[in-house]
N, C-alpha and C positions, 0 to 999 in steps of 0.2 A: 291873218289868214283864215279862211274858212275851211270846212270839212268837205269831203267828197263822198258820194253814196257808193255802195257796191255796185259794180257794172256788170255783174253776171246776167245773162239773159237778154241783153241788148242785142238787136239785129245788126247786120252789116252796115246799115244806114244811121245807126246810133239811136233807133227808137226802141223805147221799152215795150215789153209785151202788153197786149191790151189789158185793161182793168176788168175784172169780173163785174157782171151786172149787180148794181146794188147802191146803197147810200154811201157817200164819201164827204168828209169835210174838206172845203176848198177856200183858197184866198185869191182874190183877183189881183194879178201882178202886172198886167199889161193891157193896153187897149190899143189895138193896131187898126190902121186905116189903109195902110198900103203894104203890099207884098213885093216880091222880086219883080213882078210884072206891071207895077202900078197899083192904082187904087183897087181895093176889093170890091167886086161887083157880082151880082147875080146874072144869071144868063139874059135876063131882060135889060141889063145895064143899070139897074138900081144899085147905088153904092151902100155898103154896110160896113160896120165897125166889128172887128173881131175881138172878143174878149178872151184873154188867156188866164187860166186858173191853175194855180199850183195845188196839187192833191196832197193832204196831209199824210205823211208816212210813206209816200210813193215817189218813184222817180218820174212818174208821168205828169204830163200837163194835159188839161182838157180845154176845149174851146167851145164858145158859142158865138153866134152871129146875130147882130141886130141892126135893122134899117130903121131910121127915123123919118124917112119919106113917106108923108101921108098918101102919096099916089102909088106906093108900092102895093101890088095886088094882095099880098098877104100881110098888109101892115096891122090890121087888128089882131092877128095871131102873134105876130112878133112883139107888138106893144103889150099884149097880155102876158107873155112870158117874161118880158123885160119888167113889168110891174111885179110879177111874182119874184124875180131876182131882187128888186129894190126893197120889197117887204121883208124877204128873207134876210137881207143884209142890214135890216134896221134903218133903212132910208124911207122917208116920207114920199111916197110915189105922187102925191098931189101937188108937189113943188118941182119945177124944172131945175136943171143944173148942169154943170160941166161934167161929162163923163169922167174926165181925169180925177175928179174928187172921189171917185168910187174905188180907186186902187187902194188895196189893202183891206177891203171889206171882206169878211168871212161868212160863209153860210154852208149849208149842206146841199148836195145835189144827188139826183138819182140818175145813175148812168145806165143806158141801154145800148147794147151792142148792135151794130148794123153790119152785116156781112155783104161785101161787094167783091165778087170774084174770090181771090184767095186772101183778101185783106178784111180785118176786123177794125171798125171805127168805134170809138167810144163817143156816144151822143148824150148831151144833157137833156133829160126829159122833164125834170122837175126841180124846182128850188124850194128849200125849206130853211127856217132859222135854225141855228145850232141849238142844241139842248140847253136850256137854262142851267147856269152854274158850270157848264163845261168850259174847259180852257184848252182851245186847240193848240197843238204844239208844232210850230213851224220853225225851220232853221232861220233864225233871224240874222244870222251871219251871211245868208245869201246876199249877193250883189243884185238887189232888186232894182228895177228902174224907176223908183219913186222915193 
């Protein structure tokens, strides 16, 4: 049996309060291509994959989206950020591969908050390698999907 975290501060929908802006150590725990309404797509219909990260020491999850469609209008921005993630996670960006092989990779992210109405969204703005010699502490008893 695993441990459960304290649940104070969660809202009525079960969401943790937003993270403060700053750097956090994260681990990629899932890559999703479909939500409850089918494939994830941008407003122009371009499909994307949603990367779900566990945040060290926090109940929060943070997400990023990547489209690998070369015809997507923002493809160069997306691929540049994806390359930044690969390098931060210690993966050679010059070699292609299966995104599923990236599960479990650890890096640091800079979280920037975006305010929309009365909601605050945590957005990943930058990826960096973890500090050399540091050993992130994630609960390995979690039932992770890998």
